[in-house]
Backbone as JSON Lines, residues from 0, in Angstrom:
{"i":0,"aa":"X","n":[87.73,-64.53,142.62],"ca":[87.46,-65.65,143.02],"c":[88.16,-67.13,143.22]}
{"i":1,"aa":"X","n":[88.69,-67.81,143.93],"ca":[89.43,-68.72,143.9],"c":[88.41,-69.93,143.14]}
{"i":2,"aa":"X","n":[89.42,-70.25,142.25],"ca":[88.96,-71.46,141.07],"c":[89.1,-72.88,141.85]}
{"i":3,"aa":"X","n":[88.38,-73.75,141.66],"ca":[88.61,-75.37,142.28],"c":[90.07,-75.87,141.33]}
{"i":4,"aa":"X","n":[90.65,-76.47,141.93],"ca":[92.35,-76.89,141.35],"c":[91.8,-77.52,140.2]}
{"i":5,"aa":"X","n":[90.66,-78.46,140.08],"ca":[90.58,-79.1,138.73],"c":[90.13,-78.01,137.47]}
{"i":6,"aa":"X","n":[90.11,-76.77,137.67],"ca":[89.59,-75.96,136.57],"c":[90.8,-75.11,136.55]}
{"i":7,"aa":"X","n":[92.22,-75.15,137.03],"ca":[93.49,-74.58,137.21],"c":[94.53,-75.43,136.3]}
{"i":8,"aa":"X","n":[94.16,-76.57,136.56],"ca":[95.25,-77.64,136.11],"c":[95.63,-77.22,134.64]}
{"i":9,"aa":"X","n":[94.64,-76.96,133.81],"ca":[94.95,-76.92,132.22],"c":[95.79,-75.63,132.15]}
{"i":10,"aa":"X","n":[96.32,-75.01,132.88],"ca":[96.97,-73.63,132.78],"c":[97.77,-73.68,131.65]}
{"i":11,"aa":"X","n":[97.73,-72.71,130.56],"ca":[98.65,-73.1,129.43],"c":[100.01,-72.28,129.73]}
{"i":12,"aa":"X","n":[101.14,-71.96,128.88],"ca":[102.09,-71.64,128.83],"c":[102.06,-69.99,129.21]}
{"i":13,"aa":"X","n":[102.67,-69.21,130.6],"ca":[102.72,-68.0,130.31],"c":[103.13,-67.26,129.82]}
{"i":14,"aa":"X","n":[103.95,-67.55,128.77],"ca":[104.32,-66.71,127.84],"c":[103.52,-66.79,126.74]}
{"i":15,"aa":"X","n":[102.52,-67.61,126.64],"ca":[101.3,-67.72,125.63],"c":[100.3,-66.68,125.7]}
{"i":16,"aa":"X","n":[100.28,-66.31,126.96],"ca":[99.25,-65.52,127.5],"c":[99.36,-64.01,127.25]}
{"i":17,"aa":"X","n":[100.68,-63.75,126.7],"ca":[100.91,-62.34,126.48],"c":[101.56,-62.4,124.89]}
{"i":18,"aa":"X","n":[101.03,-63.13,124.05],"ca":[101.27,-62.85,122.56],"c":[100.66,-61.95,121.96]}
{"i":19,"aa":"X","n":[101.11,-60.97,121.18],"ca":[100.68,-60.44,120.66],"c":[101.06,-60.38,119.13]}
{"i":20,"aa":"X","n":[100.09,-60.41,118.14],"ca":[100.71,-60.09,117.0],"c":[100.51,-58.85,116.61]}
{"i":21,"aa":"X","n":[101.41,-58.16,116.04],"ca":[101.36,-56.63,115.39],"c":[101.8,-56.58,114.0]}
{"i":22,"aa":"X","n":[101.18,-55.65,113.39],"ca":[101.11,-55.62,111.76],"c":[101.18,-54.31,111.72]}
{"i":23,"aa":"X","n":[101.97,-53.73,111.39],"ca":[102.53,-52.34,110.71],"c":[102.34,-51.86,109.44]}
{"i":24,"aa":"X","n":[101.53,-51.17,109.29],"ca":[101.42,-50.77,107.49],"c":[101.71,-48.91,107.82]}
{"i":25,"aa":"X","n":[101.97,-48.92,106.25],"ca":[102.89,-47.23,106.04],"c":[102.67,-46.48,105.3]}
{"i":26,"aa":"X","n":[101.89,-45.41,104.91],"ca":[101.3,-44.67,103.88],"c":[102.09,-44.76,102.52]}
{"i":27,"aa":"X","n":[101.41,-45.07,101.52],"ca":[101.97,-45.17,100.39],"c":[102.74,-44.08,100.04]}
{"i":28,"aa":"X","n":[104.31,-44.51,99.64],"ca":[104.94,-43.38,99.21],"c":[106.09,-42.99,100.29]}
{"i":29,"aa":"X","n":[105.79,-43.85,101.63],"ca":[106.27,-43.57,102.89],"c":[108.17,-43.89,102.59]}
{"i":30,"aa":"X","n":[108.94,-43.3,103.07],"ca":[110.22,-43.96,103.27],"c":[110.31,-45.2,103.95]}
{"i":31,"aa":"X","n":[109.28,-45.23,105.08],"ca":[109.47,-46.47,106.04],"c":[109.44,-47.69,104.94]}
{"i":32,"aa":"X","n":[108.49,-47.44,104.03],"ca":[108.49,-48.86,102.91],"c":[109.49,-49.31,102.29]}
{"i":33,"aa":"X","n":[110.75,-48.3,102.31],"ca":[111.75,-48.88,101.62],"c":[112.78,-49.68,102.79]}
{"i":34,"aa":"X","n":[112.47,-49.31,104.12],"ca":[113.28,-49.81,105.04],"c":[112.87,-50.85,105.56]}
{"i":35,"aa":"X","n":[111.73,-50.88,105.45],"ca":[110.79,-52.1,105.96],"c":[110.07,-52.88,104.67]}
{"i":36,"aa":"X","n":[110.92,-53.6,104.43],"ca":[109.69,-54.46,103.22],"c":[108.59,-54.91,103.89]}
{"i":37,"aa":"X","n":[107.66,-55.21,103.14],"ca":[106.32,-55.6,103.59],"c":[106.31,-56.8,104.46]}
{"i":38,"aa":"X","n":[107.26,-58.07,103.89],"ca":[107.66,-59.22,104.16],"c":[108.26,-58.99,105.75]}
{"i":39,"aa":"X","n":[108.85,-58.06,106.02],"ca":[109.07,-58.21,107.51],"c":[108.43,-57.56,108.46]}
{"i":40,"aa":"X","n":[107.18,-56.62,107.99],"ca":[106.52,-55.97,109.06],"c":[105.08,-56.57,109.23]}
{"i":41,"aa":"X","n":[104.55,-57.34,107.98],"ca":[103.34,-57.47,108.15],"c":[103.22,-58.65,108.63]}
{"i":42,"aa":"X","n":[102.16,-58.8,109.74],"ca":[102.06,-60.08,110.7],"c":[103.16,-60.25,111.55]}
{"i":43,"aa":"X","n":[103.85,-59.48,111.98],"ca":[104.89,-59.65,112.69],"c":[104.59,-59.8,114.17]}
{"i":44,"aa":"X","n":[104.82,-61.34,114.65],"ca":[104.72,-61.55,115.78],"c":[105.76,-61.36,116.8]}
{"i":45,"aa":"X","n":[105.35,-60.57,118.01],"ca":[106.2,-60.27,119.18],"c":[105.45,-60.69,120.22]}
{"i":46,"aa":"X","n":[106.59,-61.28,121.16],"ca":[106.2,-62.13,122.46],"c":[106.21,-60.6,123.42]}
{"i":47,"aa":"X","n":[105.14,-60.46,124.03],"ca":[104.97,-59.16,124.86],"c":[104.98,-60.0,126.85]}
{"i":48,"aa":"X","n":[106.05,-59.55,127.23],"ca":[105.99,-59.7,128.63],"c":[104.81,-59.09,129.18]}
{"i":49,"aa":"X","n":[104.8,-57.88,129.09],"ca":[103.89,-56.79,129.65],"c":[103.9,-55.57,129.11]}
{"i":50,"aa":"X","n":[102.5,-55.25,128.87],"ca":[102.09,-53.9,128.17],"c":[100.68,-53.23,129.08]}
{"i":51,"aa":"X","n":[100.96,-52.36,129.11],"ca":[99.59,-51.51,129.63],"c":[98.76,-51.5,128.58]}
{"i":52,"aa":"X","n":[97.57,-50.66,128.57],"ca":[96.42,-50.65,127.51],"c":[96.29,-49.02,127.34]}
{"i":53,"aa":"X","n":[96.11,-48.56,125.99],"ca":[95.84,-47.42,125.58],"c":[94.85,-46.72,126.62]}
{"i":54,"aa":"X","n":[94.76,-45.24,126.85],"ca":[93.86,-44.86,127.66],"c":[92.88,-43.91,126.4]}
{"i":55,"aa":"X","n":[91.47,-44.06,127.26],"ca":[90.55,-43.3,126.55],"c":[90.14,-41.98,127.9]}
{"i":56,"aa":"X","n":[89.91,-41.0,127.51],"ca":[89.69,-39.9,128.6],"c":[88.76,-38.76,128.2]}
{"i":57,"aa":"X","n":[87.32,-38.88,129.09],"ca":[86.37,-37.95,128.42],"c":[86.85,-36.73,129.44]}
{"i":58,"aa":"X","n":[86.89,-35.44,128.24],"ca":[86.96,-34.41,128.76],"c":[85.54,-33.99,129.75]}
{"i":59,"aa":"X","n":[85.47,-33.06,130.5],"ca":[84.45,-32.19,131.46],"c":[84.12,-30.63,130.7]}
{"i":60,"aa":"X","n":[83.25,-30.55,130.7],"ca":[82.84,-28.66,130.27],"c":[81.91,-28.71,131.22]}
{"i":61,"aa":"X","n":[82.32,-27.24,131.76],"ca":[81.14,-26.68,133.09],"c":[80.56,-25.53,132.04]}
{"i":62,"aa":"X","n":[79.24,-25.72,132.5],"ca":[78.35,-24.51,131.76],"c":[77.51,-23.91,133.18]}
{"i":63,"aa":"X","n":[77.52,-22.73,132.97],"ca":[76.71,-22.32,133.97],"c":[75.22,-21.9,133.44]}
{"i":64,"aa":"X","n":[74.06,-22.23,134.06],"ca":[72.87,-22.15,133.52],"c":[71.91,-21.49,134.66]}
{"i":65,"aa":"X","n":[71.13,-20.47,134.43],"ca":[70.72,-19.89,135.34],"c":[71.02,-19.4,136.91]}
{"i":66,"aa":"X","n":[72.47,-19.3,136.72],"ca":[73.59,-19.14,137.86],"c":[74.17,-20.34,138.67]}
{"i":67,"aa":"X","n":[73.57,-21.6,138.26],"ca":[74.22,-22.89,138.55],"c":[75.31,-23.68,137.85]}
{"i":68,"aa":"X","n":[76.34,-24.12,138.06],"ca":[77.5,-24.88,137.37],"c":[76.79,-26.2,137.13]}
{"i":69,"aa":"X","n":[76.84,-26.79,136.22],"ca":[76.37,-28.06,135.72],"c":[77.73,-28.56,134.87]}
{"i":70,"aa":"X","n":[78.28,-29.92,134.95],"ca":[79.18,-30.41,134.61],"c":[78.58,-31.29,132.91]}
{"i":71,"aa":"X","n":[79.11,-31.37,132.09],"ca":[78.6,-31.8,130.87],"c":[79.76,-32.76,130.56]}
{"i":72,"aa":"X","n":[79.58,-33.67,129.86],"ca":[80.93,-34.24,129.12],"c":[81.29,-33.62,127.68]}
{"i":73,"aa":"X","n":[82.59,-33.76,127.54],"ca":[83.01,-32.98,126.28],"c":[83.81,-33.99,125.44]}
{"i":74,"aa":"X","n":[84.8,-33.49,124.72],"ca":[85.47,-34.58,123.97],"c":[85.9,-35.54,124.32]}
{"i":75,"aa":"X","n":[86.0,-36.51,123.83],"ca":[86.62,-38.01,123.74],"c":[88.38,-37.77,123.46]}
{"i":76,"aa":"X","n":[89.27,-38.11,124.04],"ca":[90.7,-38.07,123.64],"c":[91.31,-39.21,123.71]}
{"i":77,"aa":"X","n":[91.8,-39.69,122.57],"ca":[92.45,-41.07,122.14],"c":[94.12,-40.64,121.97]}
{"i":78,"aa":"X","n":[94.61,-39.79,122.7],"ca":[96.09,-39.64,122.34],"c":[96.97,-40.06,123.27]}
{"i":79,"aa":"X","n":[97.99,-40.35,123.13],"ca":[98.79,-40.66,124.29],"c":[100.21,-41.52,123.73]}
{"i":80,"aa":"X","n":[100.62,-42.07,124.85],"ca":[101.53,-43.27,124.4],"c":[101.56,-44.78,125.06]}
{"i":81,"aa":"X","n":[102.04,-45.64,124.66],"ca":[101.72,-46.87,125.26],"c":[103.17,-47.54,125.27]}
{"i":82,"aa":"X","n":[103.39,-48.09,126.46],"ca":[104.67,-48.87,126.94],"c":[104.71,-50.42,126.72]}
{"i":83,"aa":"X","n":[105.27,-51.24,126.05],"ca":[105.56,-52.59,126.05],"c":[106.42,-53.29,126.3]}
{"i":84,"aa":"X","n":[106.91,-54.34,127.0],"ca":[107.93,-54.76,126.8],"c":[108.11,-56.3,125.92]}
{"i":85,"aa":"X","n":[108.83,-56.43,124.92],"ca":[108.88,-57.34,123.96],"c":[110.06,-58.25,124.48]}
{"i":86,"aa":"X","n":[109.79,-59.28,123.99],"ca":[111.08,-60.43,124.42],"c":[111.68,-60.69,122.86]}
{"i":87,"aa":"X","n":[112.9,-60.48,123.13],"ca":[113.72,-60.47,121.68],"c":[115.0,-61.58,121.77]}
{"i":88,"aa":"X","n":[115.15,-62.52,120.92],"ca":[115.69,-63.23,120.93],"c":[117.15,-62.64,120.32]}
{"i":89,"aa":"X","n":[118.24,-63.21,121.27],"ca":[119.44,-61.82,120.8],"c":[120.18,-62.16,119.3]}
{"i":90,"aa":"X","n":[119.03,-62.09,118.35],"ca":[120.03,-61.6,117.14],"c":[119.84,-60.18,117.03]}
{"i":91,"aa":"X","n":[119.04,-59.46,117.67],"ca":[118.91,-57.78,117.61],"c":[118.03,-57.39,116.51]}
{"i":92,"aa":"X","n":[117.41,-58.47,115.7],"ca":[116.61,-57.83,114.75],"c":[115.7,-57.19,115.12]}
{"i":93,"aa":"X","n":[114.7,-57.22,116.12],"ca":[113.44,-56.29,116.33],"c":[114.62,-55.22,116.95]}
{"i":94,"aa":"X","n":[115.57,-55.22,117.62],"ca":[116.09,-53.8,118.24],"c":[116.3,-52.9,116.98]}
{"i":95,"aa":"X","n":[117.21,-53.79,116.25],"ca":[117.4,-52.72,114.61],"c":[116.37,-52.25,114.26]}
{"i":96,"aa":"X","n":[115.13,-53.07,113.92],"ca":[114.06,-52.6,113.22],"c":[113.66,-51.51,113.98]}
{"i":97,"aa":"X","n":[113.37,-51.09,114.97],"ca":[113.1,-49.92,116.02],"c":[114.14,-48.81,115.7]}
{"i":98,"aa":"X","n":[115.58,-49.3,116.13],"ca":[116.41,-48.25,115.69],"c":[116.16,-47.29,114.34]}
{"i":99,"aa":"X","n":[116.14,-48.18,113.43],"ca":[115.94,-47.77,112.15],"c":[114.53,-46.65,112.23]}
{"i":100,"aa":"X","n":[114.08,-47.51,112.57],"ca":[112.61,-46.42,112.43],"c":[112.75,-45.28,113.58]}
{"i":101,"aa":"X","n":[113.18,-45.16,114.24],"ca":[113.82,-43.52,115.02],"c":[114.62,-42.82,114.44]}
{"i":102,"aa":"X","n":[115.39,-43.49,113.45],"ca":[116.34,-42.62,112.74],"c":[115.61,-42.23,111.39]}
{"i":103,"aa":"X","n":[114.55,-42.63,111.12],"ca":[113.57,-42.21,110.14],"c":[113.31,-40.49,110.37]}
{"i":104,"aa":"X","n":[112.98,-40.17,112.05],"ca":[112.37,-39.04,111.73],"c":[113.2,-38.1,112.65]}
{"i":105,"aa":"X","n":[114.33,-38.62,112.99],"ca":[115.43,-38.11,113.54],"c":[116.65,-38.71,113.46]}
{"i":106,"aa":"X","n":[117.49,-38.93,112.37],"ca":[118.63,-39.25,112.19],"c":[120.16,-38.76,113.05]}
{"i":107,"aa":"X","n":[120.3,-39.49,114.07],"ca":[121.15,-39.26,115.01],"c":[122.38,-38.84,114.47]}
{"i":108,"aa":"X","n":[122.6,-39.76,113.22],"ca":[124.08,-39.86,112.79],"c":[124.59,-38.6,112.0]}
{"i":109,"aa":"X","n":[123.24,-38.02,111.15],"ca":[123.48,-36.81,109.65],"c":[122.61,-35.76,110.5]}
{"i":110,"aa":"X","n":[121.76,-35.98,111.39],"ca":[120.95,-34.67,111.94],"c":[119.81,-34.49,111.5]}
{"i":111,"aa":"X","n":[119.29,-35.16,110.41],"ca":[118.03,-34.68,109.7],"c":[116.97,-35.12,110.52]}
{"i":112,"aa":"X","n":[115.89,-34.37,110.43],"ca":[114.5,-34.5,111.06],"c":[113.38,-34.38,109.95]}
{"i":113,"aa":"X","n":[112.42,-35.42,110.16],"ca":[111.29,-35.58,109.18],"c":[110.04,-35.07,109.58]}
{"i":114,"aa":"X","n":[109.16,-34.57,108.62],"ca":[107.91,-34.41,109.33],"c":[107.16,-36.0,109.65]}
{"i":115,"aa":"X","n":[106.02,-35.83,110.3],"ca":[105.07,-37.01,110.34],"c":[104.87,-37.95,109.58]}
{"i":116,"aa":"X","n":[104.41,-37.62,108.32],"ca":[104.05,-38.43,106.88],"c":[105.13,-39.37,106.76]}
{"i":117,"aa":"X","n":[106.46,-38.67,107.17],"ca":[107.65,-39.74,106.66],"c":[107.7,-41.08,107.31]}
{"i":118,"aa":"X","n":[107.5,-41.04,108.7],"ca":[107.59,-41.76,110.07],"c":[106.4,-42.29,110.76]}
{"i":119,"aa":"X","n":[105.33,-42.05,110.17],"ca":[104.11,-42.69,110.9],"c":[103.58,-43.78,110.35]}
{"i":120,"aa":"X","n":[102.96,-44.31,111.39],"ca":[102.44,-46.04,110.73],"c":[101.12,-46.17,111.31]}
{"i":121,"aa":"X","n":[100.23,-47.08,110.92],"ca":[99.16,-47.75,111.65],"c":[99.73,-49.2,112.22]}
{"i":122,"aa":"X","n":[99.05,-49.03,113.3],"ca":[99.63,-50.52,113.96],"c":[98.45,-51.34,114.28]}
{"i":123,"aa":"X","n":[98.17,-52.44,113.55],"ca":[97.23,-53.77,114.5],"c":[97.57,-54.56,115.28]}
{"i":124,"aa":"X","n":[97.07,-54.7,116.67],"ca":[97.33,-54.99,117.41],"c":[96.73,-55.94,117.98]}
{"i":125,"aa":"X","n":[96.53,-57.24,117.87],"ca":[95.87,-58.38,118.51],"c":[95.85,-58.56,119.9]}
{"i":126,"aa":"X","n":[95.29,-58.13,120.87],"ca":[95.63,-58.18,122.43],"c":[95.35,-59.35,123.07]}
{"i":127,"aa":"X","n":[94.25,-60.32,122.26],"ca":[94.17,-61.36,122.84],"c":[93.61,-62.35,121.33]}
{"i":128,"aa":"X","n":[93.97,-63.39,121.45],"ca":[94.02,-64.32,120.3],"c":[93.91,-65.94,120.85]}
{"i":129,"aa":"X","n":[92.36,-65.98,120.83],"ca":[92.22,-67.44,121.16],"c":[93.08,-68.67,120.26]}
{"i":130,"aa":"X","n":[93.23,-68.02,118.95],"ca":[94.09,-69.13,118.42],"c":[95.35,-69.59,118.8]}
{"i":131,"aa":"X","n":[95.84,-69.11,119.59],"ca":[97.44,-69.23,120.22],"c":[97.18,-70.24,120.9]}
{"i":132,"aa":"X","n":[95.75,-70.77,121.51],"ca":[95.56,-71.86,122.46],"c":[95.15,-72.93,121.38]}
{"i":133,"aa":"X","n":[95.41,-74.36,122.1],"ca":[95.11,-75.55,121.22],"c":[94.77,-76.47,122.65]}
{"i":134,"aa":"X","n":[93.63,-77.06,122.68],"ca":[92.46,-76.62,122.21],"c":[92.0,-75.02,122.36]}
{"i":135,"aa":"X","n":[91.02,-74.34,121.81],"ca":[90.7,-72.76,122.04],"c":[89.76,-73.03,123.31]}
{"i":136,"aa":"X","n":[90.14,-72.16,124.25],"ca":[89.17,-71.76,125.49],"c":[87.7,-71.52,125.15]}
{"i":137,"aa":"X","n":[86.69,-71.75,125.84],"ca":[85.22,-71.44,125.59],"c":[85.71,-69.87,126.12]}
{"i":138,"aa":"X","n":[84.63,-69.32,125.53],"ca":[84.01,-68.02,125.99],"c":[85.15,-66.88,125.55]}
{"i":139,"aa":"X","n":[86.32,-66.96,125.18],"ca":[87.33,-65.92,124.84],"c":[87.1,-65.73,123.35]}
{"i":140,"aa":"X","n":[87.12,-64.54,123.2],"ca":[87.16,-63.42,121.81],"c":[88.12,-62.97,121.5]}
{"i":141,"aa":"X","n":[88.25,-62.71,120.34],"ca":[90.05,-61.68,119.66],"c":[89.25,-60.27,119.93]}
{"i":142,"aa":"X","n":[90.25,-59.84,120.67],"ca":[90.22,-58.29,120.78],"c":[91.24,-57.75,120.26]}
{"i":143,"aa":"X","n":[90.9,-56.7,119.38],"ca":[92.12,-55.64,118.67],"c":[91.79,-54.44,118.88]}
{"i":144,"aa":"X","n":[93.3,-54.17,118.65],"ca":[93.34,-52.65,118.84],"c":[93.89,-52.04,117.68]}
{"i":145,"aa":"X","n":[93.68,-50.93,117.13],"ca":[94.4,-50.4,115.71],"c":[94.85,-48.55,116.56]}
{"i":146,"aa":"X","n":[96.19,-48.52,116.37],"ca":[96.89,-47.09,116.37],"c":[96.82,-46.73,115.4]}
{"i":147,"aa":"X","n":[96.63,-45.19,115.46],"ca":[96.88,-44.13,114.14],"c":[98.18,-43.14,114.69]}
{"i":148,"aa":"X","n":[98.66,-43.05,113.27],"ca":[100.09,-42.28,113.64],"c":[101.06,-42.69,114.71]}
{"i":149,"aa":"X","n":[101.7,-43.58,114.42],"ca":[102.25,-44.45,115.47],"c":[103.42,-44.41,115.28]}
{"i":150,"aa":"X","n":[104.49,-44.3,116.07],"ca":[106.06,-44.09,115.84],"c":[106.69,-44.54,117.39]}
{"i":151,"aa":"X","n":[107.65,-45.35,117.27],"ca":[108.35,-45.3,118.53],"c":[109.2,-44.1,119.09]}
{"i":152,"aa":"X","n":[109.13,-44.07,120.6],"ca":[109.58,-42.76,121.42],"c":[110.81,-43.31,122.17]}
{"i":153,"aa":"X","n":[110.9,-44.39,122.54],"ca":[112.09,-44.91,123.16],"c":[112.18,-46.52,122.76]}
{"i":154,"aa":"X","n":[113.1,-46.94,123.0],"ca":[113.75,-48.25,122.9],"c":[114.84,-48.77,123.88]}
{"i":155,"aa":"X","n":[114.39,-49.46,124.69],"ca":[115.21,-49.66,125.79],"c":[115.62,-51.12,125.77]}
{"i":156,"aa":"X","n":[116.83,-51.67,125.8],"ca":[117.11,-52.87,126.14],"c":[117.16,-53.34,127.65]}
{"i":157,"aa":"X","n":[117.07,-54.77,127.76],"ca":[117.35,-55.05,129.14],"c":[118.27,-54.28,129.73]}
{"i":158,"aa":"X","n":[118.3,-54.18,131.37],"ca":[119.51,-53.73,131.89],"c":[120.68,-54.47,131.98]}
{"i":159,"aa":"X","n":[120.57,-55.57,132.1],"ca":[121.76,-56.46,131.72],"c":[121.71,-57.76,131.1]}
{"i":160,"aa":"X","n":[122.34,-58.05,130.41],"ca":[122.82,-59.27,129.66],"c":[123.78,-60.01,130.04]}
{"i":161,"aa":"X","n":[123.3,-61.56,130.6],"ca":[124.39,-62.42,130.67],"c":[124.34,-63.27,130.32]}
{"i":162,"aa":"X","n":[125.6,-63.68,129.54],"ca":[125.82,-64.79,128.65],"c":[125.33,-66.05,129.17]}
{"i":163,"aa":"X","n":[125.62,-66.47,130.56],"ca":[125.7,-67.8,131.39],"c":[123.64,-67.85,131.65]}
{"i":164,"aa":"X","n":[123.13,-66.79,131.43],"ca":[121.79,-66.89,131.51],"c":[120.78,-67.6,130.51]}
{"i":165,"aa":"X","n":[119.91,-68.05,130.86],"ca":[118.99,-68.66,129.71],"c":[117.55,-67.69,129.83]}
{"i":166,"aa":"X","n":[117.74,-66.3,130.52],"ca":[116.52,-65.68,130.62],"c":[116.45,-64.79,129.42]}
{"i":167,"aa":"X","n":[115.29,-64.54,128.98],"ca":[115.05,-63.69,127.41],"c":[115.78,-62.54,127.42]}
{"i":168,"aa":"X","n":[116.03,-62.03,126.61],"ca":[116.23,-60.49,126.3],"c":[115.09,-59.46,126.31]}
{"i":169,"aa":"X","n":[114.63,-58.4,127.02],"ca":[113.73,-57.8,126.82],"c":[113.87,-56.35,126.28]}
{"i":170,"aa":"X","n":[112.79,-55.74,125.6],"ca":[113.35,-54.53,124.6],"c":[111.75,-53.88,125.35]}
{"i":171,"aa":"X","n":[112.08,-52.57,126.06],"ca":[110.82,-51.75,126.26],"c":[110.81,-50.73,125.28]}
{"i":172,"aa":"X","n":[109.53,-50.58,124.56],"ca":[109.39,-49.8,123.53],"c":[108.11,-49.16,123.82]}
{"i":173,"aa":"X","n":[108.22,-47.53,123.88],"ca":[107.34,-47.0,124.06],"c":[106.39,-46.01,122.46]}
{"i":174,"aa":"X","n":[105.5,-45.95,122.35],"ca":[105.02,-45.76,121.38],"c":[103.99,-44.65,121.3]}
{"i":175,"aa":"X","n":[104.24,-43.51,120.52],"ca":[103.37,-42.36,120.84],"c":[102.51,-42.72,119.68]}
{"i":176,"aa":"X","n":[101.1,-42.39,119.78],"ca":[99.84,-42.5,118.97],"c":[98.98,-41.12,119.08]}
{"i":177,"aa":"X","n":[98.65,-41.07,117.74],"ca":[97.29,-39.79,117.96],"c":[95.87,-40.38,118.18]}
{"i":178,"aa":"X","n":[95.5,-41.46,117.69],"ca":[94.59,-41.7,118.12],"c":[94.29,-43.3,117.95]}
{"i":179,"aa":"X","n":[93.4,-44.06,118.65],"ca":[93.07,-45.54,118.25],"c":[91.64,-45.99,118.17]}
{"i":180,"aa":"X","n":[90.96,-46.96,117.69],"ca":[90.05,-47.62,117.88],"c":[90.13,-48.9,118.56]}
{"i":181,"aa":"X","n":[88.81,-49.54,119.1],"ca":[89.22,-50.57,119.98],"c":[88.18,-51.42,119.62]}
{"i":182,"aa":"X","n":[88.19,-52.77,119.77],"ca":[87.2,-53.76,119.59],"c":[86.43,-53.9,118.44]}
{"i":183,"aa":"X","n":[85.03,-53.63,118.65],"ca":[83.96,-53.62,117.46],"c":[84.12,-52.17,116.76]}
{"i":184,"aa":"X","n":[84.67,-51.39,117.31],"ca":[84.96,-49.86,116.48],"c":[85.72,-50.15,115.38]}
{"i":185,"aa":"X","n":[86.61,-51.12,115.55],"ca":[87.15,-51.56,113.86],"c":[86.38,-51.9,112.82]}
{"i":186,"aa":"X","n":[86.73,-51.39,111.82],"ca":[85.98,-52.02,110.53],"c":[86.16,-52.93,109.85]}
């Protein structure tokens, strides 16, 4: 539905519409705690140009009862991958963090491979945060997702970087996760 012009005049900075606050936590004693000091990963704010949302899938169970097939709901699956495009200031700090994380589970240089406990994290992601707007818009509530057993599986820089361009550098990161909670499910 189209809005009257006076309702869209106060549109905010489009980049602010994609600001997510990411906070990673690692299990006690995890090697990741040694390479990512708490001060570097707690409330890490990353500007997102685009992202999809994790998928919830309900399985179907087929039951034959009295010769008739019936379809019932089965288990719910919340495992998958999630791709996000972040904007990077070209000091490569964010890129290096993800590279180091990838090296924890498979160090390309020395060939070591780790088990899940060594590289998994919990990611708290605030997708909608009305606090980034001044003044706060009416009717918008905070919306969070908590991903468990998270780790990056792909880190991709922009296809091209031009010194004469003022366009931001983007990093495409794909995360794997084993399950997630969303909205009011998070305690």
